[in-house]
C-alpha positions as CSV (number, residue, x, y, z in Angstrom):
1,M,5.9,15.1,16.0
2,F,8.0,16.5,19.4
3,A,5.4,14.3,21.6
4,A,6.0,11.4,19.9
5,L,10.1,11.7,19.8
6,A,9.7,12.4,23.4
7,A,7.5,9.2,23.9
8,L,10.3,7.2,22.4
9,S,13.0,9.1,24.6
10,L,11.1,8.1,27.9
11,T,10.9,4.7,26.7
12,A,14.0,4.1,25.2
13,C,16.7,1.6,26.6
14,G,13.6,0.1,28.0
15,T,12.9,-4.1,29.4
16,G,9.7,-4.8,27.4
17,D,8.4,-6.1,29.8
18,K,4.8,-4.9,30.1
19,P,4.4,-4.0,26.3
20,K,0.5,-2.5,25.4
21,S,-1.1,-3.8,22.3
22,G,-2.5,-0.9,20.4
23,G,-5.9,-0.3,21.2
24,G,-8.2,-2.0,18.3
25,T,-5.7,-4.2,16.5
26,Q,-5.6,-7.9,16.1
27,F,-2.0,-8.4,17.3
28,V,-1.9,-11.1,20.4
29,Q,0.9,-10.8,23.4
30,G,3.1,-13.8,23.3
31,T,5.2,-14.9,26.4
32,G,8.7,-13.3,27.1
33,G,7.2,-9.5,25.3
34,V,6.5,-10.5,21.7
35,S,3.7,-9.6,20.2
36,V,2.5,-11.4,17.2
37,V,-0.1,-11.3,14.4
38,K,-1.2,-14.4,13.3
39,D,-4.1,-14.1,10.7
40,R,-2.5,-12.8,8.4
41,A,-5.6,-10.7,6.9
42,D,-4.8,-8.3,10.4
43,R,-1.6,-7.5,9.5
44,Q,-0.4,-3.6,8.8
45,S,1.7,-2.9,6.6
46,A,5.5,-1.6,7.2
47,P,5.6,2.2,6.4
48,G,8.7,3.2,3.7
49,L,12.0,3.0,5.5
50,D,14.3,4.3,3.5
51,G,17.7,6.6,3.7
52,K,21.3,6.2,4.3
53,T,22.9,3.3,5.7
54,L,25.6,3.9,8.5
55,D,28.4,3.8,5.6
56,G,26.5,6.3,3.5
57,K,24.8,4.0,1.0
58,Q,21.5,4.6,-0.1
59,L,18.7,1.7,1.4
60,D,15.1,0.9,0.5
61,I,14.1,-2.1,2.4
62,A,10.5,-2.4,0.4
63,E,12.6,-1.8,-3.0
64,D,15.8,-3.7,-1.7
65,Y,14.4,-6.5,0.0
66,K,11.1,-7.0,-1.9
67,G,9.8,-10.4,-1.2
68,K,11.9,-11.0,1.5
69,I,11.3,-11.2,5.3
70,I,12.5,-8.6,7.2
71,V,13.9,-8.7,11.0
72,L,14.0,-5.0,11.3
73,N,16.1,-4.0,14.8
74,V,15.8,-0.6,16.1
75,W,19.1,0.4,18.1
76,G,21.8,2.2,19.7
77,S,25.4,1.9,20.2
78,W,25.0,3.2,23.8
79,C,21.9,0.8,24.7
80,S,23.5,-1.8,26.9
81,P,20.3,-4.0,26.2
82,C,21.1,-3.8,22.7
83,R,24.8,-4.9,23.1
84,A,23.3,-8.0,24.9
85,E,21.5,-9.0,22.0
86,A,24.1,-8.2,19.4
87,K,25.3,-11.4,19.1
88,N,22.1,-12.9,18.9
89,L,20.6,-10.8,15.8
90,V,23.9,-11.4,13.9
91,K,24.2,-15.4,14.5
92,V,20.5,-16.0,13.7
93,S,20.7,-13.4,10.5
94,K,23.6,-15.8,9.4
95,A,21.5,-18.8,9.6
96,Y,19.0,-17.8,7.9
97,Q,20.3,-15.5,5.3
98,D,19.4,-18.8,2.8
99,K,15.4,-18.9,3.9
100,G,14.8,-15.6,2.5
101,V,15.5,-13.7,5.5
102,Q,17.3,-10.1,5.4
103,F,18.5,-8.3,8.7
104,V,18.1,-4.6,9.1
105,G,18.8,-1.9,11.6
106,I,17.8,1.2,12.2
107,N,20.6,3.2,14.2
108,S,18.7,5.8,16.5
109,R,19.3,8.4,19.1
110,D,23.7,8.6,17.7
111,P,23.9,11.8,16.2
112,N,26.9,11.0,14.7
113,P,27.8,7.4,13.1
114,A,31.1,6.7,14.6
115,P,30.0,5.0,18.1
116,A,27.9,2.8,15.5
117,L,29.7,1.8,12.9
118,R,31.7,0.7,15.9
119,F,29.5,-0.9,17.9
120,E,28.7,-2.7,14.3
121,K,32.8,-3.9,13.8
122,E,33.0,-5.1,17.1
123,Y,30.0,-7.0,17.1
124,E,30.9,-8.4,13.0
125,V,27.1,-7.2,12.0
126,P,27.0,-8.5,8.6
127,Y,23.8,-6.5,7.4
128,P,23.1,-3.0,6.6
129,S,21.8,-0.4,9.3
130,L,20.3,2.9,8.2
131,H,20.9,5.9,10.2
132,D,18.0,8.1,11.9
133,S,19.7,10.1,14.4
134,S,16.4,12.0,14.7
135,G,14.0,9.2,15.3
136,K,12.1,10.6,11.6
137,L,11.7,7.0,10.2
138,L,10.4,5.7,13.4
139,L,7.6,8.1,12.9
140,R,6.4,6.8,10.1
141,F,5.0,3.7,11.7
142,P,1.0,3.9,11.9
143,K,-0.9,4.7,15.2
144,G,-1.8,1.6,16.5
145,S,0.5,-0.8,14.9
146,L,3.0,-3.0,16.3
147,N,5.5,0.4,16.0
148,P,8.8,0.2,17.6
149,Q,8.2,1.9,20.8
150,A,11.6,1.5,22.8
151,L,15.2,0.4,22.6
152,P,15.6,-2.2,21.4
153,S,12.5,-3.3,19.4
154,T,12.5,-5.4,16.5
155,L,10.1,-6.5,13.7
156,F,9.5,-8.7,11.9
157,I,8.1,-8.1,8.1
158,D,6.2,-10.6,6.5
159,R,6.8,-11.1,2.5
160,D,4.1,-9.5,2.0
161,G,5.7,-6.4,3.2
162,K,3.2,-6.8,6.6
163,I,4.2,-6.3,10.5
164,A,3.5,-9.8,11.5
165,A,5.6,-9.5,14.8
166,R,7.1,-7.2,17.2
167,A,9.8,-7.5,20.4
168,L,9.8,-4.8,22.8
169,K,13.3,-6.2,24.1
170,A,16.5,-8.0,23.6
171,L,15.7,-11.1,22.3
172,T,17.4,-14.2,22.6
173,E,18.6,-16.4,19.9
174,D,15.9,-18.6,20.8
175,E,13.0,-16.1,21.1
176,L,14.4,-15.1,17.2
177,R,14.2,-18.6,16.1
178,K,10.6,-18.8,17.9
179,T,9.5,-15.6,16.2
180,L,11.0,-16.5,12.6
181,E,10.1,-20.0,11.8
182,P,6.5,-19.6,11.2
183,L,7.0,-16.9,9.0
184,V,9.3,-18.9,7.1
185,A,6.8,-21.5,6.8
186,E,4.4,-19.2,5.5
187,K,4.1,-19.6,1.6
């Protein structure tokens, strides 16, 4: 467990310019640091992600948002690239809320939720974030999957609870939309 946390610490707030594939997985490195699993049969299940949100509420992503596409953004209040992408995430989350898409954050490595709550207020984040100061939620992702390996990381989970794409960098509004559109179109 310590080794996994150390690895995440070393890549924290990375640029994500050269993400690597997970060995024998069936995902393809897309342009701009977004890896996508196009064939639905090759997608791995997302782990159970549940716990307390920054505002103290209980959240179970699989149960509370069953049947929705989840955009899961892993971030820290101290992370400059996380700040750079925040406005893009907020804008796209609002644009897709009526299309069966739910954005959720995982706040990582903020020991106290106060700075993270200030971050959410400053950027007017309309969606919940789980507080994961120790990285335990991130360790639930299976080895070789499209798992979060840096801050920021954004995962796209399809309606069936499977990991469809991952970005290991701050995303632009256009990159978010390009990754979401095929998932929204899936029936």
